Wavefront OBJ file of the C-alpha trace (Angstrom):
o trace
v -6.434 -6.731 22.718
v -6.094 -10.315 23.969
v -6.047 -13.238 21.540
v -9.239 -15.247 21.300
v -7.592 -18.682 21.057
v -4.594 -20.656 22.237
v -3.349 -22.603 19.212
v -0.825 -25.416 19.734
v 2.201 -24.918 17.511
v 1.619 -21.183 17.237
v 2.418 -18.162 19.341
v 0.200 -15.080 19.470
v 1.757 -12.023 17.818
v -0.923 -9.340 17.598
v -4.669 -8.721 17.705
v -6.290 -5.964 15.711
v -9.876 -4.801 15.588
v -11.146 -7.967 13.949
v -8.100 -10.182 13.252
v -5.617 -12.148 15.318
v -2.092 -12.934 14.150
v -0.086 -15.969 15.230
v 3.393 -17.082 14.211
v 4.054 -20.779 13.566
v 6.685 -22.247 15.889
v 9.588 -23.964 14.164
v 9.755 -27.437 15.779
v 13.502 -27.617 15.156
v 14.314 -24.464 17.115
v 11.222 -23.864 19.260
v 11.224 -20.289 17.996
v 8.589 -18.393 16.012
v 9.169 -18.479 12.259
v 10.059 -15.006 10.956
v 8.667 -15.577 7.456
v 5.049 -16.677 8.030
v 1.935 -15.676 9.962
v -1.394 -17.324 10.649
v -4.074 -14.725 9.922
v -7.301 -15.529 11.792
v -10.475 -13.595 10.966
v -12.661 -13.349 14.068
v -16.395 -12.706 14.248
v -15.726 -9.332 15.895
v -17.176 -6.264 14.200
v -15.841 -2.718 14.371
v -17.845 0.437 13.790
v -17.122 4.089 14.459
v -13.632 3.202 15.740
v -15.022 0.781 18.352
v -14.863 -3.003 18.471
v -18.422 -4.018 19.272
v -19.252 -6.266 22.189
v -21.520 -8.468 20.062
v -19.943 -10.754 17.432
v -21.552 -11.616 14.083
v -21.631 -15.437 13.710
v -19.699 -16.807 10.698
v -18.418 -13.368 9.734
v -14.772 -14.447 9.918
v -15.410 -17.439 7.671
v -17.327 -15.341 5.127
v -14.538 -12.763 4.908
v -11.801 -15.390 4.609
v -13.564 -17.462 1.958
v -14.568 -14.394 -0.047
v -11.018 -12.994 0.069
v -9.637 -16.307 -1.186
v -12.105 -16.181 -4.082
v -11.120 -12.614 -4.937
v -7.391 -13.400 -4.740
v -8.000 -15.849 -7.590
v -9.902 -13.243 -9.629
v -7.079 -10.710 -9.187
v -4.089 -13.040 -9.583
v -3.060 -11.563 -12.932
v -2.977 -8.040 -11.470
v -1.032 -8.597 -8.249
v 0.373 -11.516 -6.230
v -1.203 -12.265 -2.843
v 0.165 -13.299 0.525
v -1.557 -16.682 1.005
v 0.826 -19.599 1.503
v -1.669 -22.288 2.537
v -5.225 -22.871 3.751
v -4.064 -25.924 5.741
v -4.632 -24.467 9.205
v -5.470 -25.757 12.720
v -8.941 -27.301 12.988
v -9.996 -24.714 15.581
v -9.770 -21.960 12.958
v -10.525 -23.951 9.805
v -12.372 -21.895 7.201
v -11.531 -18.554 8.779
v -7.747 -18.534 8.746
v -4.913 -18.637 6.227
v -1.199 -19.184 6.576
v 0.399 -16.235 4.863
v 3.726 -14.695 4.022
v 5.053 -12.194 6.541
v 5.537 -8.929 4.677
v 6.695 -5.394 5.306
v 3.259 -3.774 5.443
v 2.817 -0.283 4.042
v 1.842 2.291 6.707
v -0.957 3.694 4.521
v -4.605 2.699 4.050
v -5.030 2.353 0.281
v -8.615 3.360 -0.483
v -10.234 3.359 -3.890
v -13.562 5.011 -4.684
v -15.821 4.317 -7.649
v -18.874 6.091 -6.183
v -19.120 9.155 -3.961
v -20.387 8.605 -0.422
v -19.370 8.619 3.252
v -16.317 10.623 4.228
v -15.499 11.183 0.574
v -18.813 12.976 0.104
v -18.076 15.240 3.096
v -14.674 16.117 1.634
v -16.212 16.774 -1.804
v -18.833 19.125 -0.374
v -16.099 21.107 1.391
v -13.391 21.152 -1.269
v -14.850 19.962 -4.579
v -12.668 16.847 -4.455
v -11.523 13.953 -2.278
v -8.017 13.810 -0.785
v -6.932 16.492 -3.253
v -8.401 14.692 -6.281
v -10.690 17.215 -8.067
v -14.113 15.913 -9.137
v -16.869 17.256 -11.445
v -19.456 19.638 -10.034
v -22.982 18.530 -9.195
v -22.246 15.064 -7.784
v -24.635 13.657 -5.186
v -24.454 11.006 -2.485
v -24.087 7.780 -4.447
v -22.996 9.336 -7.748
v -20.730 7.221 -9.954
v -17.302 8.779 -10.471
v -15.892 9.147 -13.999
v -13.249 6.556 -13.033
v -11.982 5.029 -9.765
v -9.847 7.386 -7.687
v -7.174 6.755 -5.051
v -7.955 8.436 -1.716
v -5.475 7.171 0.906
v -5.666 7.653 4.662
v -3.432 7.140 7.653
v -3.457 3.860 9.574
v -4.722 4.863 12.993
v -4.405 2.680 16.118
v -7.524 0.978 17.514
v -9.874 3.621 18.902
v -8.516 6.438 16.735
v -9.757 7.720 13.402
v -7.940 7.385 10.069
v -7.148 10.765 8.522
v -7.189 11.641 4.783
v -3.809 11.926 3.057
v -2.778 13.678 -0.139
v -0.534 11.994 -2.692
v 2.314 14.234 -1.579
v 1.900 13.032 2.007
v 1.896 9.400 0.901
v 5.005 10.003 -1.202
v 6.743 11.476 1.845
v 5.817 8.313 3.776
v 6.653 5.530 1.287
v 8.327 7.222 -1.692
v 7.067 8.372 -5.079
v 7.587 5.039 -6.860
v 5.616 2.939 -4.370
v 2.924 5.619 -4.183
v 2.411 5.510 -7.958
v 2.273 1.721 -7.910
v -0.210 1.378 -5.034
v -2.382 4.123 -6.506
v -2.529 2.312 -9.838
v -3.111 -1.122 -8.306
v -5.802 0.086 -5.900
v -7.773 1.646 -8.757
v -7.303 -1.390 -10.998
v -8.424 -3.778 -8.241
v -11.586 -1.751 -7.680
v -12.285 -1.517 -11.429
v -11.798 -5.291 -11.835
v -13.960 -5.912 -8.784
v -16.794 -3.844 -10.191
v -16.501 -5.433 -13.639
v -17.103 -8.806 -11.978
v -19.579 -7.711 -9.283
v -21.854 -5.723 -11.590
v -22.612 -8.891 -13.560
v -23.770 -10.383 -10.245
v -25.975 -7.445 -9.282
v -23.591 -5.693 -6.867
v -21.887 -2.296 -7.056
v -18.684 -1.794 -5.078
v -18.791 1.852 -4.055
v -15.373 1.958 -2.417
v -12.817 -0.354 -0.890
v -9.767 -0.453 1.357
v -6.779 -2.472 0.135
v -3.733 -3.581 2.138
v -0.339 -4.012 0.498
v 2.890 -5.453 1.777
v 6.345 -5.369 0.227
v 8.338 -8.473 -0.675
v 12.032 -7.655 -0.855
v 14.639 -9.810 -2.589
v 18.311 -8.956 -2.920
v 19.059 -7.424 -6.291
v 15.395 -7.159 -7.299
v 12.867 -4.340 -7.283
v 10.552 -4.487 -4.233
v 7.394 -6.376 -5.159
v 3.958 -5.256 -3.996
v 1.838 -8.070 -2.566
v -1.891 -7.980 -1.817
v -2.471 -8.829 1.851
v -5.080 -9.072 4.604
v -8.565 -9.178 2.994
v -9.822 -7.859 -0.315
v -13.218 -6.695 -1.643
v -15.208 -7.988 1.341
v -18.222 -6.448 3.126
v -15.834 -5.321 5.888
v -13.343 -3.581 3.613
v -15.826 -2.259 1.042
v -19.274 -0.776 0.543
v -21.490 -3.161 -1.448
v -24.736 -1.838 -2.933
v -27.459 -3.767 -4.786
v -27.296 -2.571 -8.379
v -31.070 -2.904 -8.835
v -31.855 -0.260 -6.201
v -28.933 2.136 -6.754
v -30.101 5.716 -7.137
v -27.812 8.763 -6.755
v -29.138 11.243 -4.220
v -31.014 8.564 -2.258
v -29.950 6.419 0.671
v -28.396 3.268 -0.764
v -29.242 -0.204 0.472
v -26.196 -2.124 1.601
v -24.732 -5.622 1.895
v -22.099 -4.554 4.390
v -21.967 -3.443 8.031
v -23.787 -0.215 7.213
v -26.863 -1.885 8.692
v -25.069 -1.995 12.058
v -23.871 1.595 11.694
v -27.422 2.732 10.973
v -28.776 0.968 14.064
v -26.027 2.379 16.270
v -26.844 5.941 15.196
v -30.628 5.454 15.441
v -32.697 6.455 18.450
v -33.311 2.746 19.084
v -29.723 2.213 20.241
v -29.699 5.132 22.656
v -26.014 5.659 21.885
v -24.248 8.927 21.098
v -21.262 8.094 18.886
v -19.595 11.367 19.886
v -19.854 10.656 23.620
v -16.728 8.532 23.896
v -18.773 5.746 25.479
v -18.612 2.194 24.161
v -21.491 1.185 21.857
v -24.287 -0.927 23.336
v -24.719 -4.660 22.589
v -26.470 -5.398 19.302
v -30.017 -6.819 19.417
v -30.439 -10.342 18.089
v -32.417 -9.217 15.049
v -29.614 -6.814 14.052
v -27.062 -9.624 14.452
v -29.129 -12.033 12.340
v -29.820 -9.519 9.580
v -26.165 -8.462 9.443
v -25.018 -12.088 9.171
v -27.599 -12.648 6.424
v -26.245 -9.656 4.476
v -22.669 -10.968 4.656
v -23.757 -14.416 3.489
v -25.938 -12.945 0.736
v -23.002 -10.945 -0.622
v -20.742 -14.014 -0.566
v -23.241 -16.178 -2.416
v -24.148 -13.502 -4.986
v -20.506 -12.822 -5.871
v -19.082 -16.333 -5.849
v -22.120 -18.287 -7.042
v -21.409 -20.712 -4.196
v -23.574 -21.668 -1.265
v -22.023 -20.644 2.055
v -21.699 -23.596 4.414
l 1 2 3 4 5 6 7 8 9 10 11 12 13 14 15 16 17 18 19 20 21 22 23 24 25 26 27 28 29 30 31 32 33 34 35 36 37 38 39 40 41 42 43 44 45 46 47 48 49 50 51 52 53 54 55 56 57 58 59 60 61 62 63 64 65 66 67 68 69 70 71 72 73 74 75 76 77 78 79 80 81 82 83 84 85 86 87 88 89 90 91 92 93 94 95 96 97 98 99 100 101 102 103 104 105 106 107 108 109 110 111 112 113 114 115 116 117 118 119 120 121 122 123 124 125 126 127 128 129 130 131 132 133 134 135 136 137 138 139 140 141 142 143 144 145 146 147 148 149 150 151 152 153 154 155 156 157 158 159 160 161 162 163 164 165 166 167 168 169 170 171 172 173 174 175 176 177 178 179 180 181 182 183 184 185 186 187 188 189 190 191 192 193 194 195 196 197 198 199 200 201 202 203 204 205 206 207 208 209 210 211 212 213 214 215 216 217 218 219 220 221 222 223 224 225 226 227 228 229 230 231 232 233 234 235 236 237 238 239 240 241 242 243 244 245 246 247 248 249 250 251 252 253 254 255 256 257 258 259 260 261 262 263 264 265 266 267 268 269 270 271 272 273 274 275 276 277 278 279 280 281 282 283 284 285 286 287 288 289 290 291 292 293 294 295 296 297 298 299 300 301 302
């Protein structure tokens, strides 16, 4: 995927589904710095393993500003990767200069409520990713406590696959697996403790961790990428939550629902690219992102 911007003083490193990475150029050597990255959140939106043609205005800024707010709320649990918010004017508000880390090759997913792919797994096996759960749970049921349900990190266009703890241990080792499992669940529990007071339930979330290595010291886990945003999590209004019913949403579920409706005319199993989003879907999705930001932070989004 091509970068969206040419930034003086930076060289493009990588573009993912919704983010672009640039390395700052060391003026003394003319070479890219090996220790830092500029993480730019675009307005691109991904759904059903596709990057959609239609961007959501201000989405990148909402995700960046909300992540920065959450990093502060979680600072006593885990360090984060942000070095500075002093970034080029062209990406101001939607980019951070961050520490370059050794990223873990596992998607760390925590679930506090049962829905989505976790619900499908539960109906088939009675648990999620090998974690047994009580009988009789419905779509939207609260779990007794947050659970860790990791998946693979699939390339763009491919689907992440569920992993058991044993598979994660084989990938990153038993010690790191225990630590990321604990931190993922604690981050989700802390997030819900804060969000519930603001009228939002966080059903599940994806967390990214990197490793900071220092000679003679134990590898340190560092929170990276984004955290507890509408792109990485399912946000539900607490006032309308009802197990067994379809939950309202603050996140991109509104786009997913339109894509799978008869109005879109798209078959998600066809292999074809999704159609462009109608303007009303774009506007309502943007409004949901902004609403979540303002409800959680108590700040007006500008």
